[in-house]
C-alpha positions as CSV (number, residue, x, y, z in Angstrom):
1,X,0.0,-0.2,0.1
2,X,2.6,2.3,1.0
3,X,4.9,1.7,-2.0
4,X,1.6,2.3,-4.5
5,X,0.6,5.3,-2.9
6,X,4.2,6.6,-3.1
7,X,4.4,6.4,-7.2
8,X,0.6,6.7,-8.1
9,X,-2.0,9.3,-8.3
10,X,-4.8,9.2,-5.8
11,X,-7.1,8.1,-8.3
12,X,-5.2,5.2,-9.8
13,X,-7.2,2.0,-10.3
14,X,-4.4,-0.4,-8.6
15,X,-4.0,2.0,-5.7
16,X,-7.8,2.1,-5.3
17,X,-8.2,-1.7,-5.6
18,X,-5.2,-2.2,-3.0
19,X,-7.2,0.4,-0.5
20,X,-10.4,-1.6,-0.9
21,X,-8.5,-4.8,-0.2
22,X,-6.6,-3.4,2.8
23,X,-10.3,-2.4,4.4
24,X,-11.8,-5.7,3.4
25,X,-9.0,-7.6,5.0
26,X,-9.2,-5.0,8.3
27,X,-12.9,-5.8,8.4
28,X,-12.6,-9.5,8.2
29,X,-10.0,-9.6,11.0
30,X,-12.1,-7.5,13.2
31,X,-15.2,-9.7,12.7
32,X,-13.1,-12.7,13.4
33,X,-11.8,-11.1,16.4
34,X,-15.4,-10.2,17.7
35,X,-16.9,-13.5,16.7
36,X,-13.9,-15.6,18.7
37,X,-14.9,-13.6,22.0
38,X,-18.7,-13.9,21.5
39,X,-21.1,-16.5,22.5
40,X,-22.5,-19.0,19.7
41,X,-25.0,-16.8,17.4
42,X,-28.6,-18.0,16.8
43,X,-29.5,-18.8,13.3
44,X,-31.5,-15.5,13.2
45,X,-28.5,-13.6,14.6
46,X,-26.2,-15.0,11.9
47,X,-28.7,-13.9,9.1
48,X,-28.9,-10.8,10.2
49,X,-25.0,-10.0,10.4
50,X,-24.9,-11.5,7.0
51,X,-27.2,-9.1,5.8
52,X,-25.4,-6.3,6.8
53,X,-22.4,-7.7,4.7
54,X,-24.8,-7.7,1.7
55,X,-25.6,-4.1,1.8
56,X,-23.9,-2.3,-1.1
57,X,-24.4,1.3,-1.3
58,X,-24.3,1.1,-5.5
59,X,-26.6,-1.8,-5.5
60,X,-28.6,-2.0,-2.1
61,X,-30.2,-5.4,-1.3
62,X,-31.7,-4.5,2.0
63,X,-31.6,-1.3,4.0
64,X,-30.4,-0.6,7.6
65,X,-33.9,0.5,8.6
66,X,-35.2,-2.7,6.9
67,X,-33.0,-4.7,9.1
68,X,-33.8,-2.8,12.1
69,X,-30.6,-1.3,12.5
70,X,-29.6,2.4,13.6
71,X,-26.7,4.8,13.4
72,X,-25.6,3.4,16.8
73,X,-24.4,0.2,15.5
74,X,-21.1,1.3,14.5
75,X,-20.4,2.2,18.0
76,X,-21.4,-1.3,19.2
77,X,-19.4,-3.3,17.1
78,X,-16.0,-1.1,17.0
79,X,-16.7,1.9,15.3
80,X,-15.8,2.8,11.5
81,X,-13.3,0.3,9.7
82,X,-10.8,2.0,7.3
């Protein structure tokens, strides 16, 4: 990431892809850590969490409101992931 950001423009497709990959890896690590410390989830809880992962601003498949989620959820699960 650092090497790419030194030699490329901010809108370079490879740099953008590297940033997205880094964010996804950080999120995956955070989820794995939280799940390791959590009690077993019910099927309903797993479905709700999986629905969160399917939300895509470009092509929304579900909305936060439809899932019963509020803006405070990010605070409950560790805040913004960058």
